[in-house]
Backbone bond lengths (Angstrom), bond angles and torsions (degrees), N, CA, C in turn:
res aa  C-N    CA-C-N  psi(-1)  N-CA   C-N-CA  omega(-1)  CA-C   N-CA-C  phi
1 X - - - 1.392 - - 1.531 109.30 -
2 X 1.319 115.85 139.28 1.476 119.69 -179.80 1.540 108.48 -108.40
3 X 1.388 112.52 135.73 1.451 118.81 178.17 1.498 107.88 -99.47
4 X 1.341 121.41 114.18 1.420 124.01 -176.26 1.546 109.73 -62.35
5 X 1.326 115.14 140.72 1.468 120.77 -179.11 1.511 113.01 -61.83
6 X 1.313 114.74 -30.50 1.449 118.59 -178.82 1.525 114.84 -66.46
7 X 1.348 113.83 -25.75 1.469 116.13 -175.40 1.523 113.06 -86.13
8 X 1.370 116.87 -22.80 1.452 118.20 -173.03 1.532 113.52 -64.21
9 X 1.342 122.24 -34.24 1.466 119.38 -178.78 1.530 110.88 -65.70
10 X 1.275 118.19 -19.83 1.465 118.91 179.87 1.511 112.95 -90.04
11 X 1.322 118.08 -7.60 1.459 121.26 -179.19 1.514 110.24 -82.75
12 X 1.304 116.91 121.68 1.455 123.56 -179.83 1.502 110.11 -143.71
13 X 1.318 116.24 126.58 1.457 120.14 -173.38 1.559 109.23 -129.90
14 X 1.326 116.41 77.42 1.435 118.77 -172.63 1.562 115.01 -69.43
15 X 1.335 115.74 -16.16 1.509 119.33 179.95 1.512 114.12 -115.84
16 X 1.379 115.57 2.90 1.452 119.14 -176.21 1.556 111.51 -71.19
17 X 1.358 115.93 128.52 1.449 120.62 177.33 1.480 115.27 -109.21
18 X 1.370 117.45 -20.28 1.463 121.89 179.68 1.534 109.06 -130.33
19 X 1.306 116.16 131.19 1.477 121.26 179.79 1.510 109.76 -135.70
20 X 1.338 116.83 124.61 1.476 123.48 177.20 1.532 109.77 -123.76
21 X 1.355 117.08 120.58 1.458 121.27 175.89 1.509 108.49 -114.91
22 X 1.347 116.52 123.35 1.512 122.57 -176.28 1.445 111.32 -125.99
23 X 1.375 114.83 129.37 1.472 122.53 175.92 1.552 110.57 49.69
24 X 1.316 114.93 52.59 1.505 121.24 -176.23 1.495 109.97 -114.64
25 X 1.368 116.07 138.45 1.434 121.43 175.44 1.597 105.39 -100.63
26 X 1.292 115.67 117.51 1.420 120.69 -175.86 1.554 109.68 -150.28
27 X 1.318 118.32 142.56 1.482 120.91 -177.27 1.555 107.50 -77.02
28 X 1.296 114.87 162.82 1.469 120.45 -177.98 1.544 109.69 -66.01
29 X 1.318 118.63 -40.74 1.457 119.79 177.55 1.519 113.86 -64.93
30 X 1.336 113.62 -38.56 1.504 117.97 -179.48 1.526 108.99 -70.33
31 X 1.282 119.35 -39.34 1.475 121.26 -179.56 1.530 110.57 -65.94
32 X 1.327 117.12 -44.02 1.470 118.11 177.14 1.527 112.19 -68.18
33 X 1.330 116.36 -28.47 1.481 119.94 175.74 1.495 111.23 -65.11
34 X 1.352 115.50 -44.93 1.482 120.66 178.94 1.544 109.63 -61.36
35 X 1.328 117.55 -47.67 1.443 120.87 -177.84 1.539 112.14 -65.57
36 X 1.304 118.03 -31.85 1.448 121.11 178.68 1.529 112.12 -71.82
37 X 1.313 117.14 -19.66 1.451 120.20 177.29 1.561 113.70 -102.71
38 X 1.328 113.10 25.04 1.463 120.25 170.85 1.537 106.99 -120.74
39 X 1.307 118.34 76.12 1.455 121.76 -170.27 1.519 118.08 -67.95
40 X 1.376 115.74 -16.36 1.447 117.81 -177.17 1.602 110.09 -122.33
41 X 1.313 114.54 20.46 1.435 119.42 -177.64 1.560 112.52 -63.87
42 X 1.361 115.23 131.34 1.473 120.85 -177.69 1.523 111.70 -113.10
43 X 1.294 118.77 -28.74 1.443 123.79 -176.77 1.504 112.54 -127.60
44 X 1.298 121.37 123.69 1.452 124.60 178.45 1.501 112.59 -127.92
45 X 1.368 116.49 130.52 1.439 121.57 178.90 1.546 108.94 -129.39
46 X 1.322 118.07 120.15 1.409 124.67 178.59 1.568 109.79 -116.87
47 X 1.289 119.19 110.23 1.469 122.37 -173.59 1.519 109.67 -128.44
48 X 1.288 116.92 116.53 1.458 121.38 179.34 1.494 114.17 70.04
49 X 1.310 118.82 35.63 1.469 120.49 -177.31 1.583 107.38 -82.35
50 X 1.324 115.30 138.62 1.439 119.58 174.63 1.543 109.05 -137.54
51 X 1.324 116.05 169.15 1.464 122.32 -172.10 1.472 113.63 94.33
52 X 1.335 116.40 -9.37 1.434 122.35 175.09 1.535 108.32 -142.28
53 X 1.318 117.54 142.54 1.449 121.46 -177.66 1.522 111.94 -103.42
54 X 1.323 117.54 -13.54 1.478 121.17 -177.22 1.485 110.72 -142.83
55 X 1.346 115.66 141.18 1.448 120.71 174.71 1.529 107.41 -128.81
56 X 1.360 114.44 128.90 1.439 122.64 179.15 1.549 107.63 -103.84
57 X 1.339 118.27 129.75 1.426 119.71 -177.63 1.541 108.85 -121.90
58 X 1.297 113.77 121.99 1.443 122.67 174.11 1.515 108.52 -136.58
59 X 1.334 116.07 107.35 1.472 119.18 -172.55 1.529 110.20 -149.41
60 X 1.301 114.14 135.31 1.438 119.86 177.45 1.506 114.92 -84.46
61 X 1.373 117.75 -4.24 1.439 121.72 -173.96 1.501 114.51 -121.84
62 X 1.364 119.07 -19.47 1.447 122.53 -178.02 1.527 111.91 -59.45
63 X 1.336 116.93 133.06 1.466 123.91 177.80 1.536 111.58 -118.10
64 X 1.309 118.91 -24.59 1.445 122.53 -176.26 1.559 109.85 -141.62
65 X 1.343 116.41 133.14 1.438 121.98 179.39 1.504 108.16 -135.36
66 X 1.333 116.26 132.12 1.465 122.08 175.48 1.534 108.64 -131.86
67 X 1.352 116.36 125.14 1.459 120.43 -177.48 1.499 108.74 -134.36
68 X 1.355 116.34 134.22 1.407 124.49 176.25 1.537 111.13 -141.05
69 X 1.344 115.96 143.79 1.487 117.76 -179.62 1.536 110.40 -102.19
70 X 1.328 116.65 19.76 1.486 120.86 -178.99 1.568 109.55 -81.94
71 X 1.309 114.87 88.05 1.436 119.64 177.89 1.487 110.19 -133.90
72 X 1.362 115.26 177.15 1.487 121.05 -175.44 1.554 110.20 -83.73
73 X 1.290 117.74 -31.45 1.460 121.22 -177.63 1.517 109.77 -78.59
74 X 1.338 115.33 129.51 1.500 118.40 179.62 1.516 113.41 -95.07
75 X 1.280 118.37 -9.14 1.465 124.07 -177.39 1.515 111.92 -95.63
76 X 1.344 116.73 132.06 1.458 122.37 176.91 1.480 114.03 52.59
77 X 1.339 116.33 44.99 1.455 121.48 179.74 1.520 110.74 -75.58
78 X 1.300 115.45 153.54 1.464 118.62 176.70 1.527 111.07 -62.72
79 X 1.302 116.54 123.44 1.478 120.06 -173.53 1.524 112.25 -122.73
80 X 1.339 117.34 -21.12 1.460 117.71 -173.86 1.522 111.60 -136.78
81 X 1.359 116.52 132.34 1.446 122.96 177.79 1.514 106.68 -116.23
82 X 1.326 115.55 127.73 1.467 121.53 178.46 1.489 110.00 -120.99
83 X 1.289 121.52 113.65 1.429 125.24 174.67 1.545 106.97 -91.80
84 X 1.300 117.24 100.09 1.470 121.73 -174.01 1.508 110.41 -78.79
85 X 1.352 116.67 -51.76 1.440 121.74 -179.53 1.522 108.09 -154.15
86 X 1.334 117.79 112.45 1.455 122.24 -179.93 1.500 106.55 -143.52
87 X 1.381 117.54 80.71 1.472 121.24 -175.17 1.487 116.44 -62.53
88 X 1.409 117.82 -22.52 1.467 119.65 -179.57 1.529 113.74 -103.41
89 X 1.327 116.65 -2.65 1.476 119.05 -177.40 1.500 111.68 -59.13
90 X 1.330 115.53 126.46 1.471 121.89 -179.43 1.502 111.75 -116.96
91 X 1.336 118.52 -25.95 1.448 120.88 -171.93 1.506 110.48 -132.95
92 X 1.285 119.42 132.22 1.482 124.12 -179.95 1.532 108.63 -140.57
93 X 1.363 113.85 112.59 1.410 120.65 175.68 1.537 107.85 -113.96
94 X 1.322 120.46 117.01 1.413 121.39 -169.53 1.501 113.43 -139.37
95 X 1.346 114.05 145.75 1.491 120.93 177.04 1.504 107.87 -148.37
96 X 1.331 113.56 69.72 1.491 120.15 175.44 1.507 107.84 -131.22
97 X 1.326 116.56 167.83 1.447 120.44 -173.19 1.547 113.68 -65.52
98 X 1.325 113.79 -39.06 1.499 118.30 -175.61 1.545 108.07 -129.96
99 X 1.325 114.09 133.76 1.463 119.37 175.05 1.473 108.94 -133.47
100 X 1.370 118.52 134.38 1.414 123.20 177.46 1.542 108.41 -133.91
101 X 1.263 116.43 127.75 1.464 122.95 178.34 1.535 107.74 -118.13
102 X 1.334 113.76 111.97 1.474 118.19 -177.23 1.531 108.89 -94.74
103 X 1.287 117.70 -44.05 1.452 121.07 -177.74 1.493 112.39 -144.86
104 X 1.344 118.55 106.27 1.418 124.45 175.99 1.520 108.31 -151.89
105 X 1.306 117.89 71.69 1.502 121.03 -170.98 1.470 117.01 -66.25
106 X 1.421 116.64 -16.69 1.483 118.30 -178.33 1.529 111.99 -105.51
107 X 1.301 119.55 12.53 1.427 122.57 -179.79 1.479 111.56 -57.86
108 X 1.348 118.81 120.61 1.447 120.46 -179.73 1.522 112.68 -117.81
109 X 1.313 116.68 -27.60 1.483 119.18 -177.07 1.511 108.70 -123.25
110 X 1.329 115.34 124.24 1.461 122.00 179.63 1.522 111.60 -132.76
111 X 1.327 113.91 129.12 1.517 119.08 172.03 1.488 108.91 -111.21
112 X 1.344 115.23 128.60 1.488 118.47 -172.15 1.530 108.99 -125.45
113 X 1.336 117.53 138.64 1.448 122.13 -177.90 1.563 109.61 -110.24
114 X 1.326 114.92 128.40 1.453 122.24 -178.62 1.470 113.99 -56.38
115 X 1.351 117.62 -26.10 1.468 121.42 -176.66 1.489 114.43 -77.71
116 X 1.350 118.15 -3.93 1.476 121.28 176.64 1.493 108.95 -79.96
117 X 1.393 117.81 119.14 1.457 119.46 -174.73 1.512 116.35 -77.81
118 X 1.354 118.27 -26.26 1.411 121.36 -177.51 1.543 111.08 -133.63
119 X 1.289 116.38 131.87 1.437 120.91 -177.79 1.532 110.32 -146.83
120 X 1.339 117.34 132.68 1.443 120.66 -179.93 1.562 106.01 -131.81
121 X 1.328 115.79 110.94 1.476 120.82 -178.78 1.486 108.58 -115.01
122 X 1.338 116.07 105.40 1.448 118.71 -173.15 1.484 112.03 60.34
123 X 1.360 116.41 -119.44 1.495 119.21 177.90 1.534 111.69 -92.54
124 X 1.364 116.85 0.59 1.489 118.39 -179.98 1.518 109.44 -90.16
125 X 1.317 114.45 136.86 1.464 120.18 -178.27 1.549 107.12 -128.02
126 X 1.351 115.63 117.16 1.438 121.09 179.24 1.556 108.65 -108.42
127 X 1.333 115.04 145.74 1.457 121.56 166.46 1.494 108.35 -129.80
128 X 1.351 115.95 114.84 1.468 122.40 -173.75 1.563 111.34 53.07
129 X 1.339 113.01 45.19 1.502 122.92 178.09 1.468 114.85 67.67
130 X 1.344 119.06 11.39 1.491 123.45 175.01 1.500 107.42 -101.21
131 X 1.321 117.21 126.94 1.444 121.95 179.37 1.532 109.52 -72.26
132 X 1.376 117.97 126.59 1.385 123.21 -175.64 1.572 108.58 -110.72
133 X 1.341 116.09 114.48 1.458 118.04 176.82 1.544 113.57 83.47
134 X 1.328 117.57 169.38 1.471 122.78 178.15 1.544 111.49 -66.42
135 X 1.325 113.57 154.44 1.515 117.04 179.08 1.505 109.67 -157.71
136 X 1.328 115.47 162.97 1.457 123.05 173.29 1.567 105.86 -95.21
137 X 1.334 113.46 138.00 1.463 119.11 -179.33 1.545 108.49 -67.42
138 X 1.352 115.12 145.87 1.417 122.16 177.35 1.523 109.37 -94.02
139 X 1.352 114.96 96.30 1.466 116.90 -165.85 1.551 113.63 -89.46
140 X 1.381 114.57 -9.45 1.460 116.66 -179.36 1.559 114.37 -72.25
141 X 1.356 116.03 -24.42 1.442 120.96 -175.59 1.533 110.37 -70.70
142 X 1.353 118.09 120.69 1.450 125.07 179.63 1.549 111.81 -107.07
143 X 1.341 117.55 -24.23 1.428 122.58 -174.18 1.560 105.38 -125.67
144 X 1.322 118.44 123.51 1.463 121.37 -178.02 1.497 108.66 -129.68
145 X 1.364 116.06 127.17 1.415 122.26 175.82 1.538 111.43 -115.28
146 X 1.341 117.53 124.52 1.474 120.98 178.16 1.530 106.58 -107.85
147 X 1.312 115.92 112.42 1.480 123.56 -172.09 1.535 110.75 -71.30
148 X 1.316 118.45 -20.26 1.469 122.71 171.05 1.504 106.34 -145.35
149 X 1.313 116.28 147.89 1.498 121.13 -179.63 1.520 107.26 -139.24
150 X 1.309 119.30 92.02 1.458 122.96 -177.12 1.574 113.64 -69.14
151 X 1.345 116.05 -31.04 1.450 120.28 177.72 1.515 109.60 -161.13
152 X 1.367 112.15 175.70 1.432 118.43 -176.08 1.555 112.39 -71.01
153 X 1.316 116.16 -34.63 1.480 120.80 177.79 1.550 109.35 -55.16
154 X 1.323 114.76 -38.95 1.469 119.43 -178.70 1.525 110.30 -62.03
155 X 1.317 113.95 -44.02 1.490 119.73 -176.01 1.498 111.15 -70.03
156 X 1.320 118.69 -47.57 1.458 122.87 -178.92 1.540 111.97 -66.07
157 X 1.355 114.17 -28.48 1.455 118.41 176.08 1.527 111.63 -61.07
158 X 1.353 114.92 -42.06 1.443 118.59 178.68 1.517 112.87 -72.87
159 X 1.347 118.09 -31.88 1.465 119.16 176.83 1.488 111.61 -67.11
160 X 1.305 118.55 -26.70 1.475 120.52 174.78 1.508 110.26 -68.69
161 X 1.346 117.71 -36.46 1.459 122.10 -178.08 1.512 112.47 -80.56
162 X 1.339 118.22 -23.95 1.410 122.90 179.76 1.553 108.58 -125.86
163 X 1.337 114.83 75.20 1.483 118.96 -167.15 1.532 113.17 -72.99
164 X 1.302 120.48 -12.07 1.473 122.49 -177.61 1.521 114.62 -103.82
165 X 1.318 115.79 15.84 1.494 117.92 179.33 1.544 110.92 -66.89
166 X 1.320 111.79 132.28 1.477 120.53 -179.25 1.555 111.64 -103.53
167 X 1.386 115.31 -34.38 1.440 120.72 -179.57 1.510 108.76 -123.31
168 X 1.357 114.53 125.44 1.465 120.47 -178.36 1.530 111.00 -120.57
169 X 1.357 116.28 124.56 1.433 120.62 177.97 1.563 108.32 -114.15
170 X 1.340 116.10 126.04 1.443 120.08 -177.24 1.488 111.20 -124.19
171 X 1.341 119.66 121.52 1.430 125.89 171.34 1.522 107.36 -90.92
172 X 1.327 116.73 113.80 1.461 119.44 -172.88 1.526 110.91 -75.40
173 X 1.313 113.74 141.87 1.414 118.98 177.03 1.510 109.79 -82.42
174 X 1.320 116.80 141.94 1.489 122.08 -175.41 1.501 111.24 -56.82
175 X 1.370 118.32 -37.10 1.450 123.13 -176.40 1.542 110.18 -106.10
176 X 1.333 119.39 32.93 1.423 121.02 179.54 1.536 113.09 -60.36
177 X 1.327 116.50 140.63 1.428 123.68 179.39 1.511 110.62 -119.14
178 X 1.328 117.59 127.95 1.432 119.64 174.72 1.516 108.17 -95.82
179 X 1.326 115.94 120.54 1.494 119.59 -175.88 1.525 110.00 -134.11
180 X 1.318 116.60 23.87 1.469 119.45 -175.46 1.521 108.99 -123.32
181 X 1.347 114.83 160.86 1.453 120.21 172.32 1.468 111.50 -71.18
182 X 1.328 118.56 150.31 1.414 122.51 176.74 1.473 113.85 -61.52
183 X 1.349 116.38 -38.48 1.417 120.88 179.16 1.540 109.75 -81.73
184 X 1.305 113.85 143.48 1.442 121.18 -177.65 1.548 107.81 -72.21
185 X 1.361 115.23 125.35 1.482 118.31 -176.45 1.477 114.40 -73.22
186 X 1.356 119.58 -24.51 1.423 122.83 -179.79 1.529 108.02 -142.39
187 X 1.328 118.77 149.35 1.440 121.12 -177.69 1.534 110.79 -62.55
188 X 1.348 116.86 138.61 1.454 124.74 174.23 1.477 108.94 -121.23
189 X 1.301 118.84 124.23 1.447 122.47 -179.96 1.512 112.31 -57.06
190 X 1.347 114.15 -42.63 1.490 120.88 -179.21 1.533 109.72 -56.83
191 X 1.325 117.03 -48.34 1.484 118.38 -178.88 1.526 114.32 -71.89
192 X 1.315 115.97 -31.45 1.442 120.51 -177.50 1.481 113.74 -77.70
193 X 1.386 116.85 -32.63 1.491 117.66 -169.66 1.521 115.87 -125.35
194 X 1.341 118.41 -23.84 1.430 117.99 -163.54 1.536 116.70 -123.27
195 X 1.327 118.21 -39.30 1.460 120.90 -172.19 1.488 111.73 -65.70
196 X 1.375 115.31 116.24 1.490 120.88 -176.18 1.525 113.64 -112.30
197 X 1.331 115.04 -32.95 1.487 118.11 -177.07 1.523 110.87 -133.79
198 X 1.359 114.27 133.64 1.465 122.06 176.79 1.518 108.68 -124.11
199 X 1.306 116.88 132.14 1.480 122.14 174.67 1.545 109.03 -121.96
200 X 1.344 115.42 120.56 1.461 120.82 -179.20 1.516 105.73 -102.80
201 X 1.355 119.12 121.24 1.425 126.64 178.16 1.563 110.54 -105.51
202 X 1.336 113.25 143.08 1.436 120.25 -174.97 1.522 112.87 69.67
203 X 1.331 116.41 30.97 1.471 120.30 179.89 1.492 111.06 -68.32
204 X 1.353 116.41 135.01 1.452 121.22 178.82 1.497 106.33 -150.26
205 X 1.317 117.16 108.89 1.462 121.00 -174.36 1.547 113.44 -58.38
206 X 1.281 118.37 -22.21 1.450 121.57 -176.59 1.496 112.01 -75.58
207 X 1.347 118.49 -25.88 1.442 119.68 -176.35 1.549 111.53 -118.24
208 X 1.297 117.63 -0.81 1.513 121.07 -178.45 1.514 108.13 -113.02
209 X 1.322 115.38 125.15 1.447 118.38 174.85 1.503 109.21 -68.47
210 X 1.326 115.79 128.90 1.480 121.77 -177.77 1.523 112.87 -56.85
211 X 1.389 114.29 -25.56 1.430 116.45 -178.75 1.494 113.55 -65.16
212 X 1.356 118.44 -24.34 1.480 120.58 177.68 1.564 107.70 -61.37
213 X 1.306 116.29 -43.22 1.498 119.70 -179.47 1.517 108.36 -71.36
214 X 1.359 118.12 -43.25 1.446 121.39 -176.98 1.542 111.15 -61.56
215 X 1.320 116.68 -28.12 1.430 118.29 179.21 1.554 111.98 -56.77
216 X 1.313 115.04 -45.06 1.477 119.75 179.38 1.521 112.36 -72.89
217 X 1.336 116.62 -37.84 1.471 119.85 178.15 1.534 110.54 -62.34
218 X 1.338 118.41 -39.19 1.442 122.15 -178.18 1.523 115.56 -82.71
219 X 1.333 116.51 -29.79 1.405 120.15 -171.43 1.547 117.39 -108.11
220 X 1.290 118.42 -20.52 1.454 121.58 178.64 1.590 108.09 -83.96
221 X 1.258 116.48 100.52 1.475 121.99 -168.97 1.502 114.63 -70.61
222 X 1.309 117.19 -25.39 1.490 120.08 -178.59 1.523 111.08 -112.91
223 X 1.355 116.51 17.37 1.469 121.61 -177.70 1.540 109.81 -61.28
224 X 1.327 115.32 128.68 1.457 122.53 179.35 1.515 114.39 -102.65
225 X 1.334 116.66 -35.49 1.465 120.03 -176.49 1.477 109.84 -154.36
226 X 1.389 114.54 149.06 1.447 121.92 174.34 1.521 108.13 -134.13
227 X 1.297 118.96 124.13 1.441 123.41 -174.55 1.498 110.18 -118.10
228 X 1.405 115.54 133.42 1.456 120.90 177.80 1.522 108.03 -105.51
229 X 1.316 117.63 134.33 1.447 120.85 172.42 1.537 108.12 -107.14
230 X 1.328 115.43 113.21 1.431 121.50 -176.79 1.512 111.84 -128.47
231 X 1.361 116.88 171.16 1.453 118.25 174.08 1.488 113.03 -63.70
232 X 1.312 117.66 144.81 1.431 123.91 -173.95 1.570 111.07 -59.43
233 X 1.361 113.36 -40.72 1.531 117.54 -177.28 1.490 113.18 -71.79
234 X 1.346 120.39 -6.69 1.456 120.92 179.46 1.507 112.44 -98.79
235 X 1.344 116.19 -19.03 1.446 119.83 -169.25 1.561 109.33 -90.08
236 X 1.320 116.88 68.51 1.450 119.96 178.34 1.541 111.39 -101.27
237 X 1.314 116.47 -178.54 1.471 120.29 -178.54 1.504 112.31 -61.43
238 X 1.299 119.17 -43.44 1.457 124.94 179.13 1.536 110.92 -63.22
239 X 1.337 114.74 -40.72 1.446 118.58 -178.54 1.522 109.83 -66.66
240 X 1.331 119.27 -41.20 1.470 123.16 -179.29 1.565 108.24 -63.89
241 X 1.356 115.50 -42.58 1.466 118.31 -179.13 1.492 111.63 -64.67
242 X 1.301 115.42 -34.00 1.477 121.78 178.62 1.520 112.26 -64.97
243 X 1.354 113.83 -41.46 1.462 118.99 179.40 1.481 111.89 -66.62
244 X 1.300 116.10 -41.84 1.504 121.06 179.19 1.514 110.51 -59.28
245 X 1.305 114.29 -40.01 1.484 119.23 -179.01 1.503 110.30 -69.80
246 X 1.340 117.69 -35.31 1.451 121.55 -176.21 1.562 112.64 -69.28
247 X 1.343 116.96 -31.01 1.451 122.47 -173.84 1.487 115.06 -101.62
248 X 1.332 117.94 8.73 1.440 121.87 175.80 1.533 111.50 -71.31
């Protein structure tokens, strides 16, 4: 659906707290105009937006933002998300090519996609998930979701940047490679003091090296639970017994 530019100046939502835009064609100026006229907005979802390549967010009220570029239109798709100033933002779920967070001191939940080539979170600057240059750790994040995990180096790299994570969700990559020692080579504050819950999604014992799981079992000193999300037809009595034997 396309939102005509002439209609956007008339759109004003003084009491709107939740806004979801799906598969919409809208210009950058029109989109920012709509957002500026939502003074109490708390939840924003942009999915499959085209007609604009960048969205700047500066809001005193936003608490949750979700952005995805998965749309039907291939031209002028949303590629960059910039959080300029969002003092109350607590949750960010994003899947766009470039993400920059300048000011979000209360951010607690972050979902990150390995396919994003450029990311700047506060003073941290990533290029293809590799940290570039010195940075200050982002200690406000307590829940971290990694939408793909190609290897353990990728995961531990993020735990260094977010040392206070308590809940970690990992969607395993089909072609994940384990190339690390089971024992942690250097101390990680997250593993030593904070990480309590780990959930592994797309777990498949046939393609995942057991050492990836053992790494957390052996090194997360305050770990309370680890949950595997698998296909229903695989999770039988024999399968469960086999997993218990593997991680002893």
